[in-house]
N, C-alpha and C positions, 0 to 999 in steps of 0.2 A: 622625548617624545610625552605624548599628552592625555595623560592618566583620568583613569576619572573621577567625577566628583559628586556623582550620584552611586542610589543602592543600586543592588546589583542586579531589580525586573526594571530598569532602564539606560542603555546604551550599552548592555552587553555586548551588542555584536558589534561594536563600532571598537570600544573602547576597552584595554590603552589601544594608542595608535602615536606610534612615532611619524614626527615630520616628514620623514626622506621616505613617506605611506603617501603623502595628501594628493602627490600629483599624476600617479600611476591609478590611485580611487576614482582620480576624475575622470582621468583616460580610458578606466573602464566602464563607467559612468555612460560617458560620450557611445561609449561602441554596443551597451548596451541599451541604449532609448538608440541610435539606429536601424537593431536588432529586431530590436519588440515592440516598440512604434507601430509598426505594419503587419510582424504576426500578429496581435491583440486584437488588430482591425479586424482583422481574416477569423480569429475566434468567434465577435461578435457575429459573423455567416452562422458559426456549427449553432451557436444561444439563443439566433433570433432574434437580437436585438439589436438598435442602433450602431451603424460604428462610433461614434461620441462617447459606448458606454468602454469599448474596449480604453481609450484612452483614460478616462474614469479607472481603471482597475489599476493604473499604474502611478495613482497620483495620492488619495488619500488614504487608501486598501497600503501599497506597498509604502508610503513612509511610514506609517503605523510598524509595521512589521519589523521596519529597520530599526524602527524607536526606542521597541522594548524585546526583541529577540534575544536566546544567547546562540543562536546560530552567525559565526560570524562568513557565511559563505551561501545560505540558502536564500533563495532568491524566491519572493513570491506574487503573484501573480493572474491576470486571465489560464484558464490550461484547459486543454483539448475534451479531456476525459469527463469534468464537473459541466463545461459547455455542453455536450453533449445529452446529458442527466439532466439540465437541465432544460432541453427544448423538448428531451420525449416525454418529461414530465408537463410540461403546460400547455403542450400541444392538445389546443378542445376546449381550454381555459380559457384561453383567449388568442384574437388574433397577433401570430408572431410579427414583432416592430410597432405596435400598438402601446399604447400610453399604461393599458391595466398589464400587458404584457412586461412590462418591463417595471408596473409594480409590484403585480408577482415576481420576478426576478429578484429585486430587494426583496420581500418577506423573506423568501428563503436563504437569501446571503443573512437578514438577519435572527433564523434560525438556526443557521451553523454556526453562527458566532459561538450564538449561546448555549449550545451544545459542546464547541469549541474551550469556554471557558465550564463550564461543568467537568470537562473531561480533564481538564487540566487543573483546577480545587481539584478529583476525586483521586486521584494521579493515573488514569485509565487510560494511560498512552500506549501500553500494553496492548491492546487491541490490535493495534496492527500486526501482530507478529501471527493473529488467525485469521487477517487476507494471504495466502501462504505468496511465497514468488514464480510458484509455478503457475497458479489463477489469476494475477496478478497479472504477470507478463501476458497468459492470455485473455485476459478482458482491456488491456490498453493493445492492443491488434486487433483485437475485433471494433474496437474502437475507432481504429485507425484506417481498419478497410469498409465501415460504418461511412466514416468523414468523405474516405475518398472518393468512395462510391457518387457518397448525397452530396460532392462538387462538381460531381460531370454537367447534371443541365446547367449550372449557375457556368459551365467556363464553356457551355454551348452557346449559352443567349436564350435559353428557356427555364418555365419554371413548374418547382411539382405542386402540387396541390399539401392537405394539412395530411395526411395519410401518414401512418405512422408503420413502425416492421417492417414485414414481408410484401403490406400491401405498396409502402415507397418502395421497396428496391423493387419489386415489380412496376414500378409506375416508371421507371428512368428513363428504359429501352427506348416505351414508346416517346416518351416527349425527346429524348434524341434526335427521332424524327424531323424534328423543327429546327435544325439546329439554323442560327444566325454563322454566315461566315465571319460575317466584322467580328463576332464575341468568340470567334473559335480564336483566328489571327490574335487575336487580345492575348489570351489563356497562352498561347504555344508561344508568342514573341516572350513573356510574362516568365515561362521556365524554363526557352531558352538561355534567357541572363541569368537565371539566380542558378541554374547548375552549371549552367558556363563560365560566371565569377567563382561558384566553389572549386571548383579542376583549376582556378587558378591559384585563389589563398584562398583559404576559410577564413581569414580574419577580413576579407573584403564583406560589408554588409550587401550583400546582395536583394535582398525583399527588396530596403527602400529602395536602392538604385533600379528594381526593375519597376517598384512601381509612380516611380514618380517619374521616369520614362513615358510609364502607360498614360500615367496625369496631363502628361509635358504634351502626348503625342495627342491625344483626347481632344486639349483642349486647342492645340492647332490645329487639326481636323477638324473641329467640330463633331465628333463619333456622339454625344452626348441626343443628336435625334437618328443615331440609328437601334443605339443598343442605349441599355440599364447604366446609368452614372450613380455615385453617391450622393449625390444632389447637395444641398444646404447643408451645411452642417454647422451647428448652434456654437458661438467663441464663447468665453471666459467660463468661470467656476461652478462646477454644481452645484446644485440647491440644497442645504442641510436642515433635511427633515425624513419623516418617518415614508414610508412609502406612500400612496393614497390608494388604499383599497377599504372597504366593507370588514372592517377585523372581525371575526370570530373565531369558537371554536374551531367548529365545522373546516372553516380554513384551514386554521393551524393541522386540522387533524387529517385534513385533506393531505395536504406539503409536507407534514412528516416523515413517513417512509424515506420519501428523495431528501429530505436533511438529515436523512439518518445514513444514505448511501452512497454522500455526498461524501457526510463523517467520514465513512469507513474509508474512504478513496485517499481524504485528504492524513488520514491519520499515516494509513499506508505509505503515502508515495511521498510527505513532508519528513516523517519521522525519516524514512528510507536515506533519500537524498542528505539530509543535514546529517545524521551519524555519518555516511560513509564519507562525508567533508572532514566528521571532525575525526575521527578516523586516521586520517589522511596526514593531515596537521596536527593531529597530537594534540586539540585541545579541549580545553572538559565543552558539556552540551548538558544545558536542563528540558529535559521533554517538556515537560509540567512550564516553563517558563515560554516555551517556543511555542508550546498550544494557544495558553495566554495571550499570547502574540499574534496569532494564528483566528484567535476570536476575539482582539482588535479591530484585525484588519477585514475581517467578511461583516463586523459591526461598522466598519468605516462604510463600507462597499454598501450595505444593501442604506444607508442612512444619508449617501452621497451619489444615487439613482443606479446603479452598477449591478455585475451582476457576482456567486460564489467566486472568490481567489483563492489559490491553492499553490503549494509547493511545487516546485518548476525544474526537474534535473536539467532540460536543455538549456533552459537560461541562466543556472548554478553553472553550468559548462559554462557554456561565452563569459563571465564573468570571468571566470580561471583565468581560462582560458588569453583574456584582456590583461589581463595581471591584478585583477581584482581582491581580495584579501580578506575585507573588510565589508560594513554594512552601509559606510560610509557612499560605492559606487550606488546604490541604490538610491542616497536619498538625493546624489545628483542624477538620477536618472526620471525620477521622479521632478526634480527643479525644472529638466528640461520639457516636463512634459507639461507643466505650468506653461512654460514660454509659448508650446505647442497653443493650446487651448486659447491662449491671452492674447494671440497676435497672427498665426499662423492656419485657419482651423477652412478658415475659404481658399486655404491651396487644394484642399480634397474634396473640394466639387463636382471637379470632371474625374475622378478617380473612375477606371472603370467598375461593374459588378464583376467582370469577367476577367477583370488583374489580381484581385479579393480572390475570388473561386476559386482558378489557380494557384494560392499562396494558401492556400487552403488543402488544397488534393495533394498538396507539398507536404505539409502536416501530419496529414492522417497515412501518407508514405513515409514519413519517419518515425510513425508508432508503430508498423508494423516489423514486431521485432521477431526475423526470420532467424536471425544466429540466436537470440535467445531459446526460441521453436526445439532448435535442431539440439544446439547443449543439452535441453529439459529429454528430447527422443534418447538420445544418445544415454543419460541419467536412471531415465526409468521410464518405460511404456508406458505401466500403468499413470504417469502423471501426464506425460505426455495426451494421452485422449482423455483427462480431467481438464488440460488445459486446451483443447480444441475443441471441445465440448462446449466450453466460456465462449471461444471462438463465435463459433455457430450456431450461442443464442443471443448472441450480442448483435449481429449479424441478422440474422432473419427476425427477432423477434424487438426486437432495442435496448437499448445502454440500460434501462431501468431491469427489468427482468433482469439480463446480462449479471447487474451488481448482483443482485440476488443471491442468480446460482450461484455467484462468485463464491459469494461469503458462503453461501450454504454449502459450494464443494470446498471448499479452505476450512470448514469446520469435521466435514466427512473427514477426510486425507489426516488432522490431526488427528483424529478421533480412530482411527488407521492403526496411526501410525501405534497407538495407545493401545489398542484393543490385540494388538499382533505383536508384543514386543519378542527379542529374539533373547530365549532365558539359555542357560549351559548348568554343567555339571559341573562343579569342580572335583578337583581331586590332589590331594597330597604328592609333592614329588620329593625324595631325596632331599633336597636343598632347604628342606620346610619350608619352600612354596605354594604353592594356590594355583591349579591350571583349569584353564578354561575346555570344558569336552562338549560334544552336540550330544544333546540329549539322548539319541539313539545309541551311543553307547553302551545308557547304564549303571557308566562306570561309579564302583567305589571311592571315596573317599579314603577310608581306611577302611577294616575286616568289620565288616557291621557297620557301618557310616556311610549313608548318601547326600550328599549338598544338594540342594539346586538351587539357584540362586536366581532371583525372578530380577527383572533390569527397568520394571516402571514401577509406577504408581500404582497400586493396587485397589481397580473401582470397580463397579457393576460390569462396565462393557467386557472389560478384561477377568470378571471371577470364572468363569466357569471353563475358560482358555484355562489359568491353571489348575483350578479341580480335573480337567480332562486329562493334562501330562500329568501331574499329581501323582495320580489313578495310571498311567501309560508306566512310569516310574517304579510302583512299589507296584507292579503284577502279581497278582497269587501266587504262591509258587518260587518265590524267593528266599527262602527257609534263612539267607544268609544273613536280610536283612533286620537290623531290631532299631535300628535308629534313621528316622529322615529326618532332617533338617533343612529350614529354606534360608539362606542368606537374606536377607531383607537391609546389606547397606545403598541398596539402590533406591529403597522405598522410601518417599518422603511421606506418604499417607496413607491410609486405607479408610477407604470407608465402611462402611456397615451391611451393606451389600458382599460386602470380601472378607468381614469379619468372621459375617456367621456363614460364607460359603468353609472358611479356616477350621471355623470350631468342629460342621459335618465331617472333612476330611477329619481330623483329630480324632472323632469317633469312627469311625473308619479303619483307621490303622489302627486305632488301641484294638480293635475289634480281630485284630491278625496281629496282635502282639507287638508294633513298633511304634514307635513312641516317636511323639513327631516333636522339632525342637528349631527352635529360632536363633539364630543369631546377625550380631551386624559388627562386620569391620571396621568401620569407622569408628571413632573414639567419642561417640556423639550421646554420651548418656541421658539427656533428656532433649533425643529427635520423639517429631511428632508420631513416626509408628513405631517407633517401641516402646511411646505412651499409652497408646490404644492398643497392641499386644498386651501389655504389662493387667494393661486395668482388661483383658476378656479370660487371658490364658495366665493368670500371676503370673509371681517373674520366677518361679521357679524351672521354670524350662526357654526363659528367655536370656539368655547367653548375654554373656557383654562382646565375645570376640569367639573368632574362631578357633585359637587355643582353647577357648573352653570347652569348644564343644569336642575336639579330638583328647580331651583331657578324659571328656567323660564317656567317648566314647572305647576307649583305652582301658578304662577300668574299667567296663562291662568284659568287653574282649577278657582280663588278664584275670575274674571274676571266675570269668566262664569256663578257660584254663585250667581255676585251681579246681573246681568242682568236676573237673573233668581230665582227670591227665593223661590217658591213654587215648584218648580222642584223634 
């Protein structure tokens, strides 16, 4: 076994490494290269950048992440979602594929890299949790539909203007009227080969076989005189330099919202994928380390003339299926890409653009998660409509507005869960255990005592609802009720608004000779919520356990019985 000799910030995704694993890792890296090289070339069609920039994402960015991450399985490279966001944000700022466009893409990569490093230092990876899986499913499905639709003109050998959102979507149908049958034939052939080989065996790299055959046929038949081809592709290593733009605060301000949107997608997608594989293999994971590595990867992308990179669930699954279990596989892939850049880029010159568009179409279709939407529909209709709304906005308005809506809807869904918690009453059973009862029963826990369990943090959004439920439970006319206890075992925080609401309730109940009590069933006398209650109400009515509340209420009943023995 090769053991680590470096600190935890370096080679954590590779070491320790058994010597018996080296060959499988090399084979997995070869497999990833065979699949990822044509795939990232397709992503450049989405991003609007030259084909060579796709290869660059698998060189320095992938290698940097592999060297500095903690995840042994997450693969980082070009991604369809961030590529689509890039294309939407830069449309109108520069002509797609131009040097200025590529430079702006590099600036975005640098901004995202800096934001990821800040997120790593500030340990705010938890922000990914606020982009719910429901909304993320809708967002990625919308991106998939948009990508697939926008690839149709390329498959037909026609081009669209620089319109965005709905205007571009509407322009697809008229554009198809000028269909080039040669381009259609190439596209159909590529789709048939990829899908046919997938049916034979998922281990066969269908995309590279299809694109290689398309390139060979294009060269042999001289198709470049009849349809668009990739053309001359520069060979050699990318230049290491800052993007050639006029740096200004206005430029950063203009690209900042897009960088933040990309940050949220990267946080959600990369974190979810890394967590899934770490849990599957029982491995330790440092989200801060992975965020730092993602930051390095995007800084590397910005300095080597390519665009934002992201953690890829599909590429990660490819490597796992091929037998890869460490980041060594990704370093092998980077080495293969290095060889391609140095010696084989001229082979790409005759690759038909229609073939790349066909590959992009399949990438888009793969993002459409119908199974996930079906599960969401079965689980909760409200969340399904939220997901559907996200899809429609992404398809009709574009990826930029779609990601903004996705974040907003995720926060609304989160707030809704806290705004409307399912609270219960507790009743005492003969076995001295406590059982939950619906609020509608207005059940007493003991004679003269009602116990109300609040199941969420108390804050401004749910304080009024809590007050409404307390007033419902303590409806005037219930002379048996003398003590009303709020069990705050599930309450970890109480904000100012909620504390003021509790003070109002205390006065209202006191006017009806009902004493308000608080109890905490968990053995945590220093909990934040307990301290907040004691600072507001004093420690007399903030009891340590429910047993103390029971004794308090029983003492009242016994005192009442002694005073009125004939009652």
